[in-house]
Structure formats: C-alpha cells, structure tokens
RODO-2510 file (C-alpha; in nm, 4 decimals, decimal comma):
residues 414
     n   res          X          Y          Z
     1     x     1,3641    -2,0419     1,3214
     2     x     1,2939    -1,7059     1,4345
     3     x     1,4187    -1,5072     1,1054
     4     x     1,1281    -1,7074     0,9269
     5     x     0,8646    -1,6466     1,1845
     6     x     0,6574    -1,3846     0,9550
     7     x     0,5903    -1,6421     0,7408
     8     x     0,4190    -1,9315     0,9399
     9     x     0,2984    -1,7059     1,1946
    10     x     0,0977    -1,5366     0,8615
    11     x     0,0036    -1,8821     0,7290
    12     x    -0,1059    -2,0082     1,1043
    13     x    -0,3090    -1,6333     1,1855
    14     x    -0,4931    -1,5902     0,8436
    15     x    -0,5334    -1,9991     0,8340
    16     x    -0,6598    -2,0536     1,1563
    17     x    -1,0056    -2,0495     1,1058
    18     x    -0,9413    -2,3602     0,9013
    19     x    -0,6748    -2,5371     1,1007
    20     x    -0,9594    -2,5014     1,4016
    21     x    -1,2073    -2,6637     1,1867
    22     x    -1,0069    -2,9180     1,0755
    23     x    -0,8978    -3,0077     1,4491
    24     x    -1,2102    -2,9331     1,6222
    25     x    -1,2246    -3,2341     1,8221
    26     x    -0,8757    -3,1162     2,0110
    27     x    -0,9793    -2,8466     2,2737
    28     x    -0,5981    -2,7012     2,2633
    29     x    -0,6491    -2,6102     1,8983
    30     x    -0,9065    -2,3829     1,9546
    31     x    -0,6369    -2,0752     2,0214
    32     x    -0,3475    -2,2110     1,8021
    33     x    -0,3361    -1,8634     1,6210
    34     x    -0,3337    -1,6623     1,9155
    35     x    -0,0970    -1,8813     2,1676
    36     x     0,1308    -1,9260     1,8764
    37     x     0,2238    -1,5400     1,8375
    38     x     0,2418    -1,5223     2,2018
    39     x     0,5206    -1,7590     2,2294
    40     x     0,7409    -1,6332     1,9571
    41     x     0,7001    -1,2944     2,1220
    42     x     0,8111    -1,4676     2,4274
    43     x     1,1091    -1,6173     2,2199
    44     x     1,2206    -1,2658     2,0940
    45     x     1,2469    -1,1136     2,3714
    46     x     1,4345    -1,4010     2,5188
    47     x     1,6770    -1,3789     2,1970
    48     x     1,6959    -0,9641     2,2217
    49     x     1,7801    -0,9839     2,5690
    50     x     2,0909    -1,2295     2,5177
    51     x     2,2096    -1,0376     2,2557
    52     x     2,1950    -0,6971     2,4322
    53     x     2,1145    -0,5380     2,1097
    54     x     1,8013    -0,2516     2,0623
    55     x     1,7737    -0,0362     1,7868
    56     x     1,5731     0,3061     1,9170
    57     x     1,2519     0,3352     1,8499
    58     x     1,0327     0,6084     1,8333
    59     x     0,9261     0,7447     2,1820
    60     x     0,5263     0,7595     2,1244
    61     x     0,5637     0,3333     2,0524
    62     x     0,7005     0,3389     2,4060
    63     x     0,4499     0,5277     2,5467
    64     x     0,2064     0,3352     2,3629
    65     x     0,3185     0,0196     2,5408
    66     x     0,3247     0,2128     2,8703
    67     x     0,0375     0,3313     2,8748
    68     x    -0,1463    -0,0251     2,7718
    69     x     0,0790    -0,1716     3,1190
    70     x    -0,0798     0,1185     3,3202
    71     x    -0,4517     0,0576     3,1658
    72     x    -0,4463    -0,3133     3,2327
    73     x    -0,3566    -0,2354     3,6229
    74     x    -0,6416     0,0516     3,6109
    75     x    -0,8971    -0,1763     3,4595
    76     x    -0,8650    -0,4722     3,6990
    77     x    -0,8215    -0,2563     4,0231
    78     x    -0,9751     0,0693     3,9656
    79     x    -1,2843    -0,0197     3,7321
    80     x    -1,3045    -0,4288     3,8383
    81     x    -1,2744    -0,5149     3,5045
    82     x    -1,2662    -0,9113     3,4741
    83     x    -0,8618    -0,9897     3,4332
    84     x    -0,9310    -1,2789     3,1329
    85     x    -1,1261    -0,9622     2,9599
    86     x    -0,8430    -0,7222     3,0091
    87     x    -0,5606    -0,9483     2,9116
    88     x    -0,7657    -1,0116     2,5928
    89     x    -0,7730    -0,6247     2,5282
    90     x    -0,4001    -0,6292     2,6279
    91     x    -0,3395    -0,8647     2,3781
    92     x    -0,5546    -0,7072     2,0486
    93     x    -0,3592    -0,3664     2,1286
    94     x    -0,0291    -0,4863     2,2015
    95     x     0,1019    -0,7730     2,0916
    96     x     0,1207    -0,7566     1,7247
    97     x     0,2688    -0,3834     1,7672
    98     x     0,5429    -0,5903     1,9946
    99     x     0,6036    -0,8938     1,7367
   100     x     0,6857    -0,6762     1,4531
   101     x     0,9042    -0,4190     1,6747
   102     x     1,1134    -0,6927     1,7939
   103     x     1,1580    -0,8937     1,4525
   104     x     1,2959    -0,5585     1,3109
   105     x     1,5344    -0,5023     1,5734
   106     x     1,6682    -0,8403     1,5186
   107     x     1,6423    -0,9697     1,1929
   108     x     1,5777    -0,6166     0,9630
   109     x     1,8749    -0,7383     0,7771
   110     x     1,7905    -1,0992     0,7000
   111     x     1,4361    -1,0025     0,6227
   112     x     1,3274    -0,9416     0,2422
   113     x     1,0106    -0,7533     0,2053
   114     x     0,9151    -0,8356    -0,1558
   115     x     0,9706    -1,2329    -0,0980
   116     x     0,7241    -1,2228     0,2086
   117     x     0,4479    -1,0063     0,0204
   118     x     0,4985    -1,2390    -0,2589
   119     x     0,4174    -1,5043    -0,0080
   120     x     0,1202    -1,3072     0,0989
   121     x     0,0040    -1,2465    -0,2034
   122     x    -0,0208    -1,5983    -0,3078
   123     x    -0,2018    -1,7187    -0,0046
   124     x    -0,4795    -1,4133    -0,0482
   125     x    -0,4768    -1,5236    -0,3915
   126     x    -0,6002    -1,8792    -0,2639
   127     x    -0,8337    -1,7070    -0,0645
   128     x    -1,0224    -1,5261    -0,3425
   129     x    -1,0106    -1,8167    -0,5441
   130     x    -1,1730    -2,0058    -0,2157
   131     x    -1,4640    -1,6654    -0,2017
   132     x    -1,5334    -1,7415    -0,5846
   133     x    -1,5856    -2,1081    -0,5496
   134     x    -1,8047    -2,0457    -0,2532
   135     x    -2,0454    -1,8044    -0,4176
   136     x    -2,0765    -2,0107    -0,7742
   137     x    -2,0601    -2,3705    -0,6485
   138     x    -2,0919    -2,4122    -0,2773
   139     x    -2,2461    -2,1034    -0,0282
   140     x    -2,1610    -2,3382     0,2657
   141     x    -1,7673    -2,4682     0,1531
   142     x    -1,8305    -2,8114     0,2435
   143     x    -2,0054    -2,7476     0,6086
   144     x    -1,7115    -2,5009     0,6821
   145     x    -1,8960    -2,1781     0,6699
   146     x    -2,1721    -2,2839     0,8568
   147     x    -1,9911    -2,4329     1,1618
   148     x    -1,7696    -2,0789     1,2369
   149     x    -2,0862    -1,8914     1,1682
   150     x    -2,4785    -2,0138     1,1045
   151     x    -2,5519    -1,7140     0,9075
   152     x    -2,3043    -1,8152     0,6503
   153     x    -2,4394    -2,1434     0,5773
   154     x    -2,6980    -1,9603     0,4033
   155     x    -2,4519    -1,7246     0,2148
   156     x    -2,6404    -1,4382     0,2837
   157     x    -2,6418    -1,1567     0,5646
   158     x    -2,9115    -1,0609     0,7760
   159     x    -3,0869    -0,8073     0,5408
   160     x    -3,0932    -1,1545     0,2811
   161     x    -2,8392    -1,0153     0,0281
   162     x    -2,6179    -1,2820    -0,0933
   163     x    -2,2309    -1,2192     0,0514
   164     x    -1,9182    -1,4414     0,1047
   165     x    -1,6553    -1,4968     0,3336
   166     x    -1,4297    -1,7247     0,2269
   167     x    -1,2231    -1,8882     0,4939
   168     x    -1,3041    -1,6014     0,7671
   169     x    -1,5582    -1,5656     1,0247
   170     x    -1,7458    -1,2583     0,8815
   171     x    -1,8135    -1,0566     0,5793
   172     x    -1,6615    -0,7527     0,7374
   173     x    -1,2921    -0,9262     0,8253
   174     x    -1,2902    -1,0875     0,4652
   175     x    -1,3850    -0,7645     0,2900
   176     x    -1,1342    -0,5112     0,4982
   177     x    -0,8594    -0,8236     0,4509
   178     x    -0,9286    -0,8421     0,0332
   179     x    -0,9109    -0,4543     0,0318
   180     x    -0,6214    -0,4463     0,1997
   181     x    -0,4183    -0,7140     0,0077
   182     x    -0,5451    -0,5348    -0,2839
   183     x    -0,3320    -0,2411    -0,2464
   184     x    -0,0271    -0,4495    -0,1048
   185     x    -0,0817    -0,6326    -0,4878
   186     x    -0,0479    -0,2569    -0,6388
   187     x     0,2441    -0,1813    -0,3650
   188     x     0,4310    -0,4935    -0,5358
   189     x     0,3680    -0,5110    -0,9127
   190     x     0,7230    -0,5583    -1,0232
   191     x     0,7607    -0,8680    -0,8428
   192     x     0,5144    -1,0488    -1,0870
   193     x     0,5045    -1,0683    -1,4448
   194     x     0,2407    -0,8983    -1,6212
   195     x    -0,0107    -1,1397    -1,6711
   196     x     0,0172    -1,2321    -1,3117
   197     x    -0,0721    -0,9103    -1,2173
   198     x    -0,3696    -0,8667    -1,4154
   199     x    -0,5220    -1,2402    -1,2853
   200     x    -0,4287    -1,1578    -0,9540
   201     x    -0,5758    -0,8411    -0,9491
   202     x    -0,8972    -0,9551    -1,1176
   203     x    -0,9265    -1,2612    -0,8995
   204     x    -0,9107    -1,0050    -0,5633
   205     x    -1,1070    -0,7161    -0,7123
   206     x    -1,4000    -1,0103    -0,7838
   207     x    -1,3470    -1,1975    -0,4671
   208     x    -1,3801    -0,8410    -0,2969
   209     x    -1,6829    -0,7512    -0,5041
   210     x    -1,8813    -1,0674    -0,4075
   211     x    -1,8405    -0,9846    -0,0619
   212     x    -2,0952    -0,7239    -0,1430
   213     x    -1,9280    -0,4882     0,1245
   214     x    -1,9760    -0,0897     0,0761
   215     x    -1,6427    -0,0835     0,2716
   216     x    -1,4447    -0,2674     0,0182
   217     x    -1,6061    -0,0434    -0,2340
   218     x    -1,5316     0,2854    -0,0922
   219     x    -1,1141     0,1305     0,0460
   220     x    -1,0781     0,0098    -0,3539
   221     x    -1,2299     0,3634    -0,4784
   222     x    -0,9970     0,5789    -0,2762
   223     x    -0,6797     0,3670    -0,3613
   224     x    -0,7267     0,4047    -0,7533
   225     x    -0,7463     0,7855    -0,6872
   226     x    -0,4430     0,7858    -0,4289
   227     x    -0,2464     0,5806    -0,6686
   228     x    -0,3417     0,7855    -0,9718
   229     x    -0,2494     1,0721    -0,8115
   230     x     0,0815     0,9952    -0,6848
   231     x     0,1611     0,8475    -1,0279
   232     x     0,0324     1,0885    -1,2277
   233     x     0,3848     1,1826    -1,3795
   234     x     0,4319     0,8412    -1,5437
   235     x     0,0698     0,8757    -1,7445
   236     x    -0,0454     1,1070    -1,9845
   237     x    -0,3011     1,3674    -1,8194
   238     x    -0,5663     1,2670    -2,0684
   239     x    -0,5319     0,8724    -1,9492
   240     x    -0,6005     0,9478    -1,6180
   241     x    -0,8953     1,2129    -1,6744
   242     x    -1,0312     0,8941    -1,8854
   243     x    -1,0120     0,6564    -1,6225
   244     x    -1,1405     0,8852    -1,3432
   245     x    -1,4235     0,9909    -1,5329
   246     x    -1,5210     0,6328    -1,6358
   247     x    -1,5156     0,5022    -1,2827
   248     x    -1,7514     0,8072    -1,1901
   249     x    -1,9980     0,7546    -1,4797
   250     x    -2,0143     0,3949    -1,3867
   251     x    -2,1107     0,4465    -1,0360
   252     x    -2,3373     0,7563    -1,1325
   253     x    -2,5144     0,5101    -1,3764
   254     x    -2,5241     0,2192    -1,1085
   255     x    -2,6457     0,4582    -0,8345
   256     x    -2,9143     0,6045    -1,1246
   257     x    -3,0673     0,2406    -1,1935
   258     x    -3,0781     0,1319    -0,8341
   259     x    -3,2605     0,4410    -0,7032
   260     x    -3,5207     0,4199    -1,0347
   261     x    -3,8472     0,2946    -1,1081
   262     x    -3,6135     0,0180    -1,2682
   263     x    -3,5383    -0,0606    -0,8799
   264     x    -3,7803    -0,3080    -0,7384
   265     x    -3,7481    -0,5367    -1,0725
   266     x    -3,3886    -0,5475    -0,9811
   267     x    -3,4774    -0,6149    -0,6039
   268     x    -3,7031    -0,8908    -0,7302
   269     x    -3,4627    -1,0406    -0,9841
   270     x    -3,3182    -1,3832    -0,8831
   271     x    -2,9952    -1,3070    -1,0266
   272     x    -2,7275    -1,3711    -0,7355
   273     x    -2,4997    -1,1285    -0,9381
   274     x    -2,7569    -0,8394    -0,9291
   275     x    -2,8688    -0,9160    -0,5434
   276     x    -2,4745    -0,8828    -0,4908
   277     x    -2,4497    -0,5420    -0,6261
   278     x    -2,7711    -0,4332    -0,5133
   279     x    -2,6243    -0,2970    -0,1435
   280     x    -2,3355    -0,1197    -0,3102
   281     x    -2,5912     0,1626    -0,4904
   282     x    -2,9198     0,1424    -0,3047
   283     x    -2,8941     0,4517    -0,1642
   284     x    -3,1741     0,5024     0,0041
   285     x    -3,1105     0,1424     0,1729
   286     x    -2,7726     0,2159     0,2444
   287     x    -2,8899     0,5415     0,4947
   288     x    -3,1854     0,3447     0,6032
   289     x    -2,9243     0,0654     0,7478
   290     x    -2,6597     0,3976     0,8651
   291     x    -2,9377     0,5718     1,0259
   292     x    -3,2782     0,4246     1,1227
   293     x    -3,1440     0,1220     1,3585
   294     x    -3,0324     0,1831     1,6784
   295     x    -2,7420    -0,0019     1,6049
   296     x    -2,6233     0,1689     1,3041
   297     x    -2,3208     0,3572     1,2711
   298     x    -2,4537     0,7083     1,2593
   299     x    -2,6237     0,6148     1,6155
   300     x    -2,3609     0,4534     1,7450
   301     x    -2,0758     0,6984     1,6581
   302     x    -2,3106     0,9653     1,8193
   303     x    -2,3114     0,7979     2,1510
   304     x    -1,9525     0,7304     2,1686
   305     x    -1,9215     1,0956     2,1072
   306     x    -2,1866     1,2589     2,2968
   307     x    -2,2998     1,0093     2,5704
   308     x    -1,9314     0,8659     2,6829
   309     x    -1,9745     0,8848     3,0333
   310     x    -1,6225     0,7783     3,0940
   311     x    -1,4213     0,9802     2,8120
   312     x    -1,0284     1,0426     2,9665
   313     x    -0,9383     0,6699     3,0753
   314     x    -1,2134     0,4519     2,9040
   315     x    -1,4297     0,1700     3,0342
   316     x    -1,1265    -0,0886     3,0495
   317     x    -0,9637    -0,3029     2,8688
   318     x    -1,1277    -0,5748     2,6552
   319     x    -1,4367    -0,4071     2,7407
   320     x    -1,5866    -0,3806     2,3972
   321     x    -1,3566    -0,5916     2,1956
   322     x    -1,5768    -0,7744     1,9142
   323     x    -1,3856    -1,1248     1,9339
   324     x    -1,4168    -1,1730     2,3571
   325     x    -1,6945    -0,9672     2,4734
   326     x    -1,9350    -1,0396     2,1975
   327     x    -2,2798    -0,9527     2,4416
   328     x    -2,1635    -0,5645     2,3918
   329     x    -2,2911    -0,4350     2,1001
   330     x    -2,0831    -0,3507     1,8130
   331     x    -1,9031    -0,0093     1,8196
   332     x    -1,8678    -0,0130     1,3907
   333     x    -1,5184     0,1656     1,4476
   334     x    -1,1743    -0,0088     1,6210
   335     x    -1,0519     0,3345     1,6398
   336     x    -1,3468     0,4240     1,8733
   337     x    -1,3511     0,1118     2,0475
   338     x    -0,9874     0,2170     2,1388
   339     x    -1,1577     0,5657     2,2335
   340     x    -1,4098     0,3653     2,4204
   341     x    -1,1653     0,1233     2,6106
   342     x    -0,8520     0,3120     2,7010
   343     x    -1,0020     0,6762     2,6517
   344     x    -0,9254     0,9773     2,5480
   345     x    -0,5172     0,9639     2,6318
   346     x    -0,4675     0,6250     2,4843
   347     x    -0,6502     0,7152     2,1898
   348     x    -0,4765     1,0219     2,0872
   349     x    -0,1401     0,8367     2,2033
   350     x    -0,2318     0,5606     1,9197
   351     x    -0,3428     0,8348     1,6322
   352     x     0,0113     0,9935     1,6786
   353     x     0,1810     0,6334     1,6151
   354     x    -0,0406     0,5865     1,2865
   355     x     0,0614     0,8909     1,2042
   356     x     0,4416     0,8968     1,2596
   357     x     0,3920     0,5754     1,0350
   358     x     0,2244     0,7328     0,7674
   359     x     0,4197     1,0826     0,7106
   360     x     0,7381     0,8867     0,7764
   361     x     1,0154     0,9640     0,5539
   362     x     1,1559     0,6294     0,5217
   363     x     0,8712     0,5064     0,3031
   364     x     0,8268     0,5963    -0,0754
   365     x     0,5196     0,7567    -0,1309
   366     x     0,3176     0,4324    -0,2812
   367     x     0,3179     0,2814     0,0266
   368     x     0,1924     0,5169     0,2332
   369     x    -0,1489     0,4360     0,0554
   370     x    -0,1797     0,1292     0,2465
   371     x    -0,1510     0,2778     0,5968
   372     x    -0,4345     0,5384     0,4706
   373     x    -0,6927     0,2531     0,3853
   374     x    -0,5756     0,0859     0,6956
   375     x    -0,6764     0,4163     0,8942
   376     x    -1,0223     0,4596     0,7034
   377     x    -1,0998     0,0651     0,7517
   378     x    -1,0109     0,1176     1,1082
   379     x    -1,2143     0,3980     1,1582
   380     x    -1,5708     0,2749     1,0324
   381     x    -1,5077    -0,0919     1,0808
   382     x    -1,4477    -0,3102     1,4327
   383     x    -1,2757    -0,6130     1,2237
   384     x    -0,9485    -0,5543     1,3671
   385     x    -0,9958    -0,7244     1,6482
   386     x    -0,9258    -1,0234     1,4449
   387     x    -0,5919    -1,1678     1,4612
   388     x    -0,5903    -1,1745     1,0666
   389     x    -0,4815    -0,8371     1,0254
   390     x    -0,1633    -0,9726     1,1967
   391     x     0,0863    -0,9046     0,8546
   392     x    -0,0490    -0,5786     0,8104
   393     x     0,1352    -0,4359     1,1400
   394     x     0,4356    -0,4344     1,0077
   395     x     0,3873    -0,1373     0,7624
   396     x     0,3008     0,0560     1,0803
   397     x     0,6038    -0,0605     1,3250
   398     x     0,8581    -0,0354     1,0404
   399     x     0,8835     0,3627     1,0048
   400     x     0,8716     0,3751     1,3623
   401     x     1,1814     0,1998     1,4468
   402     x     1,3932     0,3152     1,1079
   403     x     1,4729     0,6630     1,0420
   404     x     1,7324     0,6136     0,7346
   405     x     1,7439     0,3434     0,4961
   406     x     2,0559     0,1705     0,6951
   407     x     2,0739    -0,2076     0,8215
   408     x     1,7632    -0,2886     0,6303
   409     x     1,7776    -0,5281     0,3219
   410     x     1,6480    -0,3406     0,0377
   411     x     1,8089    -0,4892    -0,2253
   412     x     1,5082    -0,6821    -0,3939
   413     x     1,2544    -0,4384    -0,2182
   414     x     1,2628    -0,0571    -0,3371
***
C-alpha cells in the first residue's frame, strides 16, 4: 500500500475540494486531505523504524526539521501562539518534506518517476478541461465554485475581470498549479506521443490563460526562455531567434494596444476573451494594482523588509498562514511568509535547502527548470500554503537524499 501512496495521496490532495463538496454533510471529510497525509507519514515512520534503514540525507534538511520543532516550542511557550495555529504552521513547512523523504528512503527502487508523472499529467489535463468548461459553459460549475468561494460564483475577481479556478479554491492556486504542470509536461514529453503532447500542452496553456493571472504568464515566459536556452544545441540558432522574437513582438503588440487610444474600446468590450486578456497587458492597471493599494505587493514587501519588528526569530508558526489565519492580510509571497513566521534564521535554512535541490548534479539540467519556476512562484505568491502543491515537493527532496544515481529506478525515467 505504502509504495503506491504518491498516487492516491496526489488524488486526495489535488481533488480534496471536490471530495469535500460531494460529502459536505460529513464533518470528518473536511480535513480528509490533510489527515490522509498524516496517516501515511505515521505509517512510513513506523515502517522505517521496523526496517531500521535510513539513507543519507542532507544535513541542511535535518537542520530544517530540527529548527521547525524548536520553533514550535518557541512559538507556543515564548510568543504565546495558539497551539492549533502553530501546529498548522508546522504542518505546512514540515509534512510534505517529511513524506517525500520517508517515501524515497523506503521505496526509491520500486518507484517509477515517469509512470507517476504520466498519472499526474492526466489528472492535470482533466483539471484544465474543467477550467475551459467553466469559462465557456458554466462559471459556477454546477454550484461547486460558489460553494467554495462566493466571488467565484460570478466567475470574476474583485476587479471585475473574468477568471476561472477549475476545481481549486482560488485563482492564485489554480494559476500556479497549471504553470508548474506545464513545466512538468515539457520535462516529460517523451512519455506521450507527439499528437498527445500538442493537445495536452494546448489545453494546459489555454486553461492557464483563462485564469487571467500575470503570475501564470510570467512562469510560462521564464519556462520557455529557460528550455530554449538549454536545448539550443538541438535546434538551429535561426529557429531559436525566430521563436523568441515572435514572442517579444506579440507581447509588445498587446502592451501597445492595451495602453493606446484603443484601450477604452477593449475595456468596454463584452467579449469574455478580451476581458480575460486585459489584466495580462494593461500596464497602467498592473502598476496601480501592485503599488496603489495598502495590500499591494510593493507595500506589503516594504513592510516585511523595513518594518519587521521580529526579524531574527519571527512572529510564530502559523501567524500568517493564508489557510488557517484568514484574518491576517495576505503577504503575497510564500518565502516572505516563512521569513515573517520563523524569522531570518529559518528563512536562510529554507533557501539553502532550495539551493541544494536546484544545484544538485543528480538532475539532468532540464529538471532544474521546475525548481526555478517553483522558487519564482514562492517568491511572488502565497498559494503554496495549499495542500494541492504536495506532489511538487518531491523535486526538492529527491536531490537532498541521493547524491548519485544509485538505488533509484531510472529504467524508464532518464
């Protein structure tokens, strides 16, 4: 059972909101995704103790685990943090790392990466199709969207732009998820036939586009540039330049149109597609949203960096968790959330863990692209509090355990 746990945990964590909606009359279903991960982690710990087998692990990952346990005690005993809030914060920063470490420790030889990601991509394509259906057929998704967020019942955000979320609880979570799965698909094109690759890529790109998220657009642009650079030897330089110049011309053209005398006509347009495209390229509106409001990214980041009165050890685990503590204003950055909660010491340890994963020699260079995009998204978005990102943490943990390609099932992976 445990050796197949990545499959059913991915299913439960990604489709958790749907499961809760279908069985909302059952109180114990409300935490099914979080509880499922805890149960499997406990079983993995028990199995590890019985077998008495532990692979070598990065000392920085051990330090991260130890520091989080210290900070749990510090948050409750010295800061006076609510125990439930501190435990939720601990869960957010510890459990996904711990699961993937324990799983790889026990079942690395029996785990096929390509089989898992093939399964994951099929699920994600289904999520993309649901988003497209939501946009063009039923914005409320049979009442599902309105049940998890009243704003989503209108299919719009607070700025009046048409957005979709598919099965997720927020636009930010959906856009980050779909951007990451796009990179995963590019990493693993060899597992599908060419026509499947094209269909899947188009569906995922189109669904992400319908989210109207600038974070999604940034991720895709960075991903395209990165992969073209690392694969430039396989393509003629002229082809590479044509693609890059075409992308630039499209972006410049859209920016010009959405910041020209034609803008008002576009803004007043009743076309759903135009109203979705607008937030991507309306520079003036983008600057206004990011600077003029008290909760805009620039103002929030300024307060975190220059007005932080507890920089060294932070304000306590769970204090700014976007899932557990909704009364707190959003920090618009998962990495800054870590800085605010566990302080500069924990923040540095976390960055080192990510850096070790990024610069590990065990990955072929293309797989580093996903970690780069994850770091970018964590820096400008707070959505990684959501449990739906559980599957992506395996990319971070894997190189922290294995220094060489020994004891790992690479037969159908690389």
